[in-house]
MDTraj code that builds the backbone (N, CA, C; nanometers):
import mdtraj as md
import numpy as np

residues = "MET MET PHE ILE ARG THR TRP ARG PHE ILE THR LEU MET LEU THR SER LEU SER LEU SER PRO SER MET ALA HIS LEU LEU GLU LEU PRO GLN LYS MET GLN PHE ASP GLN GLN LEU TRP VAL ARG VAL THR VAL VAL GLU ASN LEU TYR ARG LEU PHE GLY SER VAL GLY ALA PHE PHE GLU ILE THR ALA ILE LEU THR ALA ILE VAL LEU VAL PHE LEU VAL ARG ARG ARG GLY SER THR PHE TYR TRP THR LEU GLY GLY ALA ILE LEU LEU VAL LEU ALA PHE VAL SER TRP ILE MET PHE VAL ALA PRO MET ASN ALA GLU PHE ALA LYS TRP LEU VAL ASN PRO VAL PRO ALA ASP TRP MET ARG TYR ARG ASP ARG TRP GLU TYR ALA HIS ALA VAL ASN ALA LEU ILE LYS ILE ILE GLY LEU SER PHE LEU VAL ILE SER VAL LEU VAL GLU THR PRO LYS LYS ARG ALA ILE HIS SER ASP GLN GLU".split()
xyz = np.array([
    [-1.3992, 8.3527, -7.1385],
    [-1.3330, 8.2993, -7.0188],
    [-1.4241, 8.3099, -6.8965],
    [-1.4951, 8.4218, -6.8846],
    [-1.5846, 8.4402, -6.7698],
    [-1.6981, 8.3380, -6.7721],
    [-1.7453, 8.3019, -6.8913],
    [-1.8516, 8.2016, -6.9018],
    [-1.8047, 8.0676, -6.8468],
    [-1.6838, 8.0268, -6.8842],
    [-1.6312, 7.8976, -6.8359],
    [-1.6118, 7.9014, -6.6848],
    [-1.5621, 8.0117, -6.6322],
    [-1.5433, 8.0231, -6.4862],
    [-1.6780, 8.0120, -6.4147],
    [-1.7778, 8.0785, -6.4690],
    [-1.9119, 8.0721, -6.4098],
    [-1.9671, 7.9298, -6.4192],
    [-1.9469, 7.8660, -6.5346],
    [-1.9958, 7.7285, -6.5528],
    [-1.9246, 7.6334, -6.4565],
    [-1.7952, 7.6544, -6.4364],
    [-1.7209, 7.5721, -6.3400],
    [-1.7780, 7.5893, -6.1999],
    [-1.8040, 7.7140, -6.1630],
    [-1.8599, 7.7413, -6.0310],
    [-1.9931, 7.6685, -6.0137],
    [-2.0799, 7.6805, -6.1126],
    [-2.2111, 7.6139, -6.1063],
    [-2.1928, 7.4631, -6.0958],
    [-2.1023, 7.4073, -6.1752],
    [-2.0766, 7.2627, -6.1724],
    [-2.0249, 7.2187, -6.0360],
    [-1.9307, 7.2940, -5.9811],
    [-1.8757, 7.2585, -5.8493],
    [-1.9816, 7.2690, -5.7401],
    [-2.0648, 7.3717, -5.7464],
    [-2.1704, 7.3872, -5.6452],
    [-2.2731, 7.2739, -5.6550],
    [-2.3182, 7.2435, -5.7757],
    [-2.4159, 7.1352, -5.7922],
    [-2.3575, 7.0003, -5.7511],
    [-2.2305, 6.9789, -5.7835],
    [-2.1659, 6.8542, -5.7431],
    [-2.1546, 6.8466, -5.5913],
    [-2.1202, 6.9572, -5.5273],
    [-2.1136, 6.9608, -5.3800],
    [-2.2499, 6.9335, -5.3190],
    [-2.3522, 6.9946, -5.3748],
    [-2.4880, 6.9732, -5.3235],
    [-2.5348, 6.8299, -5.3486],
    [-2.4916, 6.7717, -5.4585],
    [-2.5229, 6.6314, -5.4865],
    [-2.4526, 6.5390, -5.3867],
    [-2.3344, 6.5775, -5.3469],
    [-2.2576, 6.4971, -5.2511],
    [-2.3173, 6.5038, -5.1105],
    [-2.3862, 6.6114, -5.0788],
    [-2.4378, 6.6308, -4.9426],
    [-2.5252, 6.5157, -4.8936],
    [-2.6296, 6.4738, -4.9666],
    [-2.7093, 6.3600, -4.9186],
    [-2.6268, 6.2318, -4.9092],
    [-2.5342, 6.2143, -5.0032],
    [-2.4498, 6.0949, -5.0004],
    [-2.3612, 6.0939, -4.8761],
    [-2.3086, 6.2097, -4.8407],
    [-2.2270, 6.2193, -4.7195],
    [-2.3111, 6.1917, -4.5952],
    [-2.4355, 6.2367, -4.5957],
    [-2.5238, 6.2077, -4.4825],
    [-2.5370, 6.0565, -4.4646],
    [-2.5596, 5.9861, -4.5746],
    [-2.5686, 5.8395, -4.5673],
    [-2.4384, 5.7801, -4.5144],
    [-2.3268, 5.8273, -4.5654],
    [-2.1970, 5.7733, -4.5241],
    [-2.1724, 5.7966, -4.3751],
    [-2.2028, 5.9157, -4.3276],
    [-2.1784, 5.9471, -4.1867],
    [-2.2743, 5.8751, -4.0928],
    [-2.3929, 5.8427, -4.1413],
    [-2.4905, 5.7703, -4.0590],
    [-2.4638, 5.6198, -4.0551],
    [-2.3882, 5.5713, -4.1503],
    [-2.3702, 5.4270, -4.1665],
    [-2.3321, 5.3524, -4.0387],
    [-2.2282, 5.3933, -3.9669],
    [-2.1916, 5.3136, -3.8487],
    [-2.3046, 5.3007, -3.7468],
    [-2.3758, 5.4091, -3.7230],
    [-2.4843, 5.4038, -3.6252],
    [-2.6029, 5.3224, -3.6763],
    [-2.6401, 5.3456, -3.8027],
    [-2.7571, 5.2762, -3.8573],
    [-2.7360, 5.1258, -3.8678],
    [-2.6119, 5.0814, -3.8830],
    [-2.5855, 4.9376, -3.8906],
    [-2.6062, 4.8707, -3.7549],
    [-2.6164, 4.9498, -3.6489],
    [-2.6431, 4.8945, -3.5158],
    [-2.7926, 4.8915, -3.4829],
    [-2.8758, 4.9547, -3.5662],
    [-3.0205, 4.9561, -3.5413],
    [-3.0765, 4.8150, -3.5525],
    [-3.1741, 4.7850, -3.4674],
    [-3.2444, 4.6587, -3.4845],
    [-3.3449, 4.6734, -3.5992],
    [-3.4074, 4.5642, -3.6351],
    [-3.5000, 4.5643, -3.7486],
    [-3.6102, 4.6684, -3.7331],
    [-3.6720, 4.6711, -3.6177],
    [-3.7857, 4.7614, -3.5972],
    [-3.7445, 4.9082, -3.6163],
    [-3.6335, 4.9478, -3.5555],
    [-3.5899, 5.0869, -3.5657],
    [-3.5455, 5.1212, -3.7070],
    [-3.4642, 5.0333, -3.7699],
    [-3.4148, 5.0622, -3.9039],
    [-3.5307, 5.0747, -4.0038],
    [-3.6244, 4.9819, -3.9983],
    [-3.7389, 4.9853, -4.0910],
    [-3.8256, 5.1077, -4.0630],
    [-3.8459, 5.1404, -3.9359],
    [-3.9292, 5.2573, -3.9042],
    [-3.8676, 5.3857, -3.9590],
    [-3.7384, 5.4049, -3.9340],
    [-3.6705, 5.5283, -3.9754],
    [-3.6556, 5.5356, -4.1274],
    [-3.6119, 5.4267, -4.1885],
    [-3.5750, 5.4273, -4.3294],
    [-3.6941, 5.4058, -4.4222],
    [-3.7845, 5.3169, -4.3849],
    [-3.8933, 5.2780, -4.4754],
    [-4.0246, 5.3455, -4.4390],
    [-4.0688, 5.3291, -4.3168],
    [-4.2015, 5.3763, -4.2775],
    [-4.2065, 5.5287, -4.2690],
    [-4.1170, 5.5875, -4.1906],
    [-4.1166, 5.7334, -4.1765],
    [-4.0433, 5.8019, -4.2915],
    [-3.9681, 5.7238, -4.3684],
    [-3.8973, 5.7717, -4.4877],
    [-3.8180, 5.8995, -4.4591],
    [-3.7245, 5.8856, -4.3706],
    [-3.6355, 5.9954, -4.3348],
    [-3.5704, 6.0593, -4.4576],
    [-3.5570, 5.9811, -4.5657],
    [-3.4844, 6.0259, -4.6850],
    [-3.5767, 6.0741, -4.7975],
    [-3.6967, 6.1103, -4.7655],
    [-3.7965, 6.1494, -4.8651],
    [-3.7430, 6.2567, -4.9613],
    [-3.6842, 6.3627, -4.9088],
    [-3.6353, 6.4710, -4.9940],
    [-3.5075, 6.4343, -5.0701],
    [-3.4400, 6.3305, -5.0254],
    [-3.3201, 6.2880, -5.0972],
    [-3.3570, 6.2451, -5.2387],
    [-3.4750, 6.1867, -5.2540],
    [-3.5184, 6.1373, -5.3840],
    [-3.5614, 6.2472, -5.4791],
    [-3.6077, 6.3584, -5.4276],
    [-3.6510, 6.4669, -5.5164],
    [-3.5437, 6.5748, -5.5263],
    [-3.5127, 6.6384, -5.4163],
    [-3.4114, 6.7447, -5.4171],
    [-3.2747, 6.6863, -5.4524],
    [-3.2411, 6.5762, -5.3906],
    [-3.1122, 6.5122, -5.4185],
    [-3.1000, 6.4703, -5.5642],
    [-3.2080, 6.4175, -5.6202],
    [-3.2058, 6.3760, -5.7610],
    [-3.1843, 6.4960, -5.8525],
    [-3.2466, 6.6090, -5.8210],
    [-3.2268, 6.7304, -5.9006],
    [-3.0797, 6.7694, -5.9015],
    [-3.0177, 6.7728, -5.7835],
    [-2.8759, 6.8088, -5.7754],
    [-2.7890, 6.7081, -5.8507],
    [-2.8210, 6.5809, -5.8361],
    [-2.7417, 6.4763, -5.9000],
    [-2.7458, 6.4886, -6.0527],
    [-2.8647, 6.4992, -6.1070],
    [-2.8798, 6.5067, -6.2534],
    [-2.8179, 6.6353, -6.3079],
    [-2.8448, 6.7473, -6.2428],
    [-2.7892, 6.8738, -6.2933],
    [-2.6371, 6.8787, -6.2775],
    [-2.5833, 6.8178, -6.1740],
    [-2.4372, 6.8117, -6.1587],
    [-2.3759, 6.7320, -6.2735],
    [-2.4357, 6.6205, -6.3069],
    [-2.3859, 6.5382, -6.4173],
    [-2.3928, 6.6164, -6.5484],
    [-2.5062, 6.6790, -6.5744],
    [-2.5235, 6.7520, -6.7003],
    [-2.4264, 6.8698, -6.7118],
    [-2.4117, 6.9451, -6.6033],
    [-2.3188, 7.0587, -6.6104],
    [-2.1749, 7.0113, -6.6234],
    [-2.1411, 6.8991, -6.5610],
    [-2.0052, 6.8447, -6.5736],
    [-1.9783, 6.7986, -6.7168],
    [-2.0768, 6.7383, -6.7801],
    [-2.0598, 6.6946, -6.9188],
    [-2.0394, 6.8158, -7.0101],
    [-2.1183, 6.9209, -6.9901],
    [-2.1001, 7.0429, -7.0692],
    [-1.9624, 7.1027, -7.0416],
    [-1.9193, 7.1003, -6.9158],
    [-1.7879, 7.1541, -6.8810],
    [-1.6761, 7.0782, -6.9525],
    [-1.6894, 6.9475, -6.9642],
    [-1.5908, 6.8681, -7.0384],
    [-1.5780, 6.9233, -7.1806],
    [-1.6905, 6.9491, -7.2422],
    [-1.6887, 7.0056, -7.3779],
    [-1.6226, 7.1435, -7.3792],
    [-1.6539, 7.2263, -7.2807],
    [-1.6011, 7.3633, -7.2772],
    [-1.4492, 7.3690, -7.2591],
    [-1.3921, 7.2703, -7.1881],
    [-1.2473, 7.2717, -7.1607],
    [-1.1718, 7.1688, -7.2452],
    [-1.2335, 7.1219, -7.3506],
    [-1.1779, 7.0122, -7.4309],
    [-1.0384, 7.0403, -7.4877],
    [-0.9990, 7.1643, -7.4988],
    [-0.8677, 7.1979, -7.5567],
    [-0.7704, 7.2491, -7.4502],
    [-0.7925, 7.2142, -7.3270],
    [-0.7107, 7.2698, -7.2183],
    [-0.6234, 7.1656, -7.1489],
    [-0.5708, 7.0734, -7.2214],
    [-0.4727, 6.9779, -7.1697],
    [-0.5202, 6.9004, -7.0477],
    [-0.4399, 6.9067, -6.9424],
    [-0.4700, 6.8258, -6.8238],
    [-0.6014, 6.8671, -6.7570],
    [-0.6390, 6.9926, -6.7720],
    [-0.7681, 7.0365, -6.7177],
    [-0.8814, 6.9535, -6.7765],
    [-0.8730, 6.9284, -6.9060],
    [-0.9740, 6.8464, -6.9739],
    [-0.9806, 6.7068, -6.9121],
    [-0.8654, 6.6447, -6.8920],
    [-0.8642, 6.5076, -6.8419],
    [-0.9170, 6.4977, -6.6983],
    [-0.8813, 6.5932, -6.6146],
    [-0.9345, 6.5941, -6.4775],
    [-1.0859, 6.6165, -6.4796],
    [-1.1314, 6.7065, -6.5659],
    [-1.2749, 6.7339, -6.5766],
    [-1.3477, 6.6112, -6.6294],
    [-1.2929, 6.5498, -6.7308],
    [-1.3527, 6.4279, -6.7859],
    [-1.3608, 6.3188, -6.6789],
    [-1.2532, 6.3016, -6.6037],
    [-1.2540, 6.2022, -6.4956],
    [-1.3618, 6.2315, -6.3924],
    [-1.3752, 6.3581, -6.3545],
    [-1.4787, 6.3959, -6.2586],
    [-1.6179, 6.3678, -6.3118],
    [-1.6414, 6.4028, -6.4385],
    [-1.7730, 6.3790, -6.4986],
    [-1.8029, 6.2295, -6.5067],
    [-1.7044, 6.1511, -6.5450],
    [-1.7238, 6.0056, -6.5539],
    [-1.7583, 5.9483, -6.4171],
    [-1.6918, 5.9953, -6.3140],
    [-1.7199, 5.9443, -6.1795],
    [-1.8606, 5.9829, -6.1330],
    [-1.9066, 6.1019, -6.1680],
    [-2.0437, 6.1401, -6.1327],
    [-2.1446, 6.0498, -6.2032],
    [-2.1188, 6.0207, -6.3295],
    [-2.2064, 5.9291, -6.4039],
    [-2.1999, 5.7894, -6.3420],
    [-2.0809, 5.7458, -6.3067],
    [-2.0629, 5.6139, -6.2446],
    [-2.1410, 5.6038, -6.1133],
    [-2.1373, 5.7082, -6.0330],
    [-2.2124, 5.7075, -5.9071],
    [-2.3620, 5.6957, -5.9346],
    [-2.4099, 5.7652, -6.0364],
    [-2.5523, 5.7583, -6.0700],
    [-2.5901, 5.6193, -6.1217],
    [-2.5071, 5.5624, -6.2066],
    [-2.5326, 5.4270, -6.2572],
    [-2.5321, 5.3274, -6.1415],
    [-2.4396, 5.3447, -6.0504],
    [-2.4338, 5.2588, -5.9324],
    [-2.5618, 5.2717, -5.8503],
    [-2.6112, 5.3943, -5.8357],
    [-2.7367, 5.4148, -5.7626],
    [-2.8514, 5.3415, -5.8323],
    [-2.8577, 5.3535, -5.9649],
    [-2.9646, 5.2867, -6.0415],
    [-2.9557, 5.1353, -6.0248],
    [-2.8347, 5.0829, -6.0257],
    [-2.8173, 4.9367, -6.0198],
    [-2.8365, 4.8780, -5.8806],
    [-2.7968, 4.9506, -5.7777],
    [-2.7943, 4.8917, -5.6438],
    [-2.8923, 4.9529, -5.5443],
    [-2.9164, 5.0823, -5.5524],
    [-3.0042, 5.1476, -5.4551],
    [-3.1500, 5.1464, -5.5012],
    [-3.1744, 5.1831, -5.6246],
    [-3.3123, 5.1913, -5.6751],
    [-3.3887, 5.0591, -5.6578],
    [-3.3274, 4.9434, -5.6883],
    [-3.4010, 4.8185, -5.6653],
    [-3.4361, 4.7962, -5.5167],
    [-3.3487, 4.8411, -5.4285],
    [-3.3776, 4.8275, -5.2856],
    [-3.4921, 4.9215, -5.2461],
    [-3.4935, 5.0418, -5.3022],
    [-3.6045, 5.1340, -5.2742],
    [-3.7372, 5.0723, -5.3178],
    [-3.7377, 5.0071, -5.4333],
    [-3.8597, 4.9404, -5.4810],
    [-3.8993, 4.8269, -5.3861],
    [-3.8010, 4.7546, -5.3381],
    [-3.8284, 4.6463, -5.2419],
    [-3.8847, 4.7027, -5.1119],
    [-3.8250, 4.8117, -5.0628],
    [-3.8717, 4.8705, -4.9375],
    [-4.0146, 4.9206, -4.9495],
    [-4.0536, 4.9676, -5.0648],
    [-4.1914, 5.0141, -5.0846],
    [-4.2900, 4.9001, -5.0606],
    [-4.2511, 4.7788, -5.0934],
    [-4.3358, 4.6612, -5.0695],
    [-4.3532, 4.6351, -4.9200],
    [-4.2553, 4.6735, -4.8413],
    [-4.2594, 4.6480, -4.6978],
    [-4.3660, 4.7322, -4.6284],
    [-4.4143, 4.8347, -4.6950],
    [-4.5198, 4.9184, -4.6360],
    [-4.6533, 4.8445, -4.6286],
    [-4.6722, 4.7466, -4.7158],
    [-4.7989, 4.6722, -4.7191],
    [-4.7800, 4.5226, -4.6976],
    [-4.6564, 4.4769, -4.6929],
    [-4.6260, 4.3353, -4.6727],
    [-4.5324, 4.3207, -4.5538],
    [-4.5242, 4.2020, -4.4987],
    [-4.4311, 4.1816, -4.3873],
    [-4.2856, 4.2013, -4.4310],
    [-4.2053, 4.2463, -4.3383],
    [-4.0616, 4.2614, -4.3630],
    [-4.0029, 4.1207, -4.3711],
    [-3.9236, 4.0924, -4.4747],
    [-3.8680, 3.9566, -4.4883],
    [-3.7703, 3.9237, -4.3752],
    [-3.7574, 3.7961, -4.3487],
    [-3.6682, 3.7505, -4.2421],
    [-3.5229, 3.7906, -4.2703],
    [-3.4855, 3.7950, -4.3980],
    [-3.3485, 3.8323, -4.4339],
    [-3.3373, 3.9822, -4.4640],
    [-3.4075, 4.0640, -4.3877],
    [-3.4120, 4.2092, -4.4083],
    [-3.2736, 4.2727, -4.4053],
    [-3.1798, 4.2125, -4.3278],
    [-3.0460, 4.2702, -4.3172],
    [-2.9709, 4.2634, -4.4501],
    [-3.0010, 4.1655, -4.5322],
    [-2.9376, 4.1564, -4.6642],
    [-2.9752, 4.2787, -4.7478],
    [-3.1006, 4.3175, -4.7428],
    [-3.1473, 4.4357, -4.8153],
    [-3.0889, 4.5632, -4.7546],
    [-3.0910, 4.5695, -4.6227],
    [-3.0342, 4.6859, -4.5534],
    [-2.8884, 4.7045, -4.5891],
    [-2.8111, 4.5955, -4.5815],
    [-2.6680, 4.6037, -4.6096],
    [-2.6417, 4.6518, -4.7521],
    [-2.7144, 4.5959, -4.8464],
    [-2.6942, 4.6368, -4.9862],
    [-2.7253, 4.7856, -5.0029],
    [-2.8337, 4.8313, -4.9424],
    [-2.8762, 4.9707, -4.9534],
    [-2.7757, 5.0644, -4.8862],
    [-2.7381, 5.0314, -4.7632],
    [-2.6462, 5.1174, -4.6880],
    [-2.5073, 5.1222, -4.7516],
    [-2.4532, 5.0075, -4.7876],
    [-2.3182, 5.0047, -4.8444],
    [-2.3142, 5.0649, -4.9847],
    [-2.4208, 5.0495, -5.0629],
    [-2.4260, 5.1124, -5.1949],
    [-2.4233, 5.2642, -5.1807],
    [-2.4940, 5.3162, -5.0818],
    [-2.4891, 5.4607, -5.0571],
    [-2.3492, 5.5048, -5.0154],
    [-2.2826, 5.4252, -4.9353],
    [-2.1470, 5.4596, -4.8921],
    [-2.0510, 5.4610, -5.0107],
    [-2.0619, 5.3624, -5.0961],
    [-1.9766, 5.3576, -5.2151],
    [-2.0053, 5.4781, -5.3048],
    [-2.1321, 5.5118, -5.3219],
    [-2.1674, 5.6283, -5.4030],
    [-2.1049, 5.7554, -5.3462],
    [-2.1068, 5.7693, -5.2155],
    [-2.0462, 5.8872, -5.1534],
    [-1.8974, 5.8924, -5.1846],
    [-1.8298, 5.7805, -5.1746],
    [-1.6855, 5.7780, -5.2027],
    [-1.6573, 5.8102, -5.3495],
    [-1.7376, 5.7576, -5.4403],
    [-1.7199, 5.7877, -5.5828],
    [-1.7400, 5.9371, -5.6065],
    [-1.8421, 5.9951, -5.5455],
    [-1.8683, 6.1384, -5.5640],
    [-1.7580, 6.2250, -5.5017],
    [-1.7038, 6.1820, -5.3895],
    [-1.5921, 6.2565, -5.3281],
    [-1.4753, 6.2622, -5.4254],
    [-1.4432, 6.1502, -5.4860],
    [-1.3329, 6.1473, -5.5818],
    [-1.3687, 6.2296, -5.7056],
    [-1.4934, 6.2183, -5.7516],
    [-1.5365, 6.2972, -5.8668],
    [-1.5271, 6.4469, -5.8412],
    [-1.5742, 6.4909, -5.7256],
    [-1.5633, 6.6322, -5.6894],
    [-1.4163, 6.6730, -5.6792],
    [-1.3353, 6.5870, -5.6224],
    [-1.1913, 6.6158, -5.6114],
    [-1.1292, 6.6355, -5.7491],
    [-1.1652, 6.5516, -5.8437],
    [-1.1138, 6.5654, -5.9798],
    [-1.1557, 6.6996, -6.0394],
    [-1.2805, 6.7389, -6.0166],
    [-1.3274, 6.8668, -6.0706],
    [-1.2534, 6.9841, -6.0070],
    [-1.2267, 6.9761, -5.8784],
    [-1.1501, 7.0824, -5.8115],
    [-1.0067, 7.0848, -5.8645],
    [-0.9468, 6.9684, -5.8799],
    [-0.8106, 6.9613, -5.9343],
    [-0.8067, 7.0206, -6.0743],
    [-0.9126, 6.9987, -6.1529],
    [-0.9146, 7.0535, -6.2889],
    [-0.9035, 7.2058, -6.2882],
    [-0.9550, 7.2684, -6.1853],
    [-0.9419, 7.4142, -6.1716],
    [-0.8010, 7.4486, -6.1235],
    [-0.7508, 7.3742, -6.0279],
    [-0.6194, 7.4041, -5.9702],
    [-0.5059, 7.3883, -6.0706],
    [-0.5148, 7.2870, -6.1568],
    [-0.4053, 7.2674, -6.2523],
    [-0.4021, 7.3776, -6.3570],
    [-0.5101, 7.4498, -6.3708],
    [-0.5147, 7.5568, -6.4692],
    [-0.4878, 7.6945, -6.4080],
    [-0.4822, 7.7020, -6.2760],
    [-0.4560, 7.8296, -6.2104],
    [-0.3133, 7.8734, -6.2414],
    [-0.2962, 7.9912, -6.3007],
    [-0.1607, 8.0376, -6.3327],
    [-0.0763, 8.0510, -6.2061],
    [0.0460, 8.0000, -6.2121],
    [0.1345, 8.0037, -6.0956],
    [0.1678, 8.1471, -6.0547],
    [0.1918, 8.2340, -6.1504],
    [0.2263, 8.3722, -6.1190],
    [0.1130, 8.4398, -6.0434],
    [-0.0080, 8.4203, -6.0872],
    [-0.1246, 8.4797, -6.0213],
    [-0.1444, 8.4202, -5.8823],
    [-0.1250, 8.2903, -5.8701],
    [-0.1424, 8.2244, -5.7407],
    [-0.0408, 8.2758, -5.6396],
    [0.0833, 8.2964, -5.6815],
    [0.1875, 8.3482, -5.5923],
    [0.1534, 8.4905, -5.5498],
    [0.1103, 8.5716, -5.6447],
    [0.0727, 8.7092, -5.6145],
    [-0.0415, 8.7135, -5.5135],
    [-0.1378, 8.6250, -5.5266],
    [-0.2526, 8.6225, -5.4354],
    [-0.2102, 8.5857, -5.2937],
    [-0.1071, 8.4996, -5.2815],
    [-0.0610, 8.4579, -5.1494],
    [0.0056, 8.5728, -5.0740],
    [0.0622, 8.6703, -5.1462],
    [0.1357, 8.7797, -5.0836],
    [0.0439, 8.8920, -5.0376],
    [-0.0815, 8.8907, -5.0781],
    [-0.1731, 9.0003, -5.0391],
    [-0.2247, 8.9834, -4.9001],
])
top = md.Topology()
chain = top.add_chain()
for i, resn in enumerate(residues, 1):
    res = top.add_residue(resn, chain, resSeq=i)
    for name in ("N", "CA", "C"):
        top.add_atom(name, md.element.get_by_symbol(name[0]), res)
traj = md.Trajectory(xyz[None], top)
């Protein structure tokens, strides 16, 4: 039992840390959508404000997915806890697949902008990149919520009541 509790803690922490860069993108979205071409390209592409998101963020993302998948296996016989955990793991995978499909191609395109002129329709690329990050953040929020619910539905009511009285 202690192993599963520890594994849950690790999974929740990694998922939270994976959500952190995504939340940064989501919270920056309204302001960044007001940037003109020069400022947006300078901050996002040239100065690469998100450099560590690709390395540190990727580590958190991959390890969160892997630990969530293992957690699904560990709680496979625990009724609704299993289903909430499975839902959370699926959403984490979905967010990663979404990143691969929508964000990664834009990152490859932006790399070209370092040596080539920025295309006239740069806002199309910006919009796809920014909104894909926002969607990923929302998917991860729901995924993390499912993982937290998976713990809450398994918390014994008697123990929870006793804890409230202390």
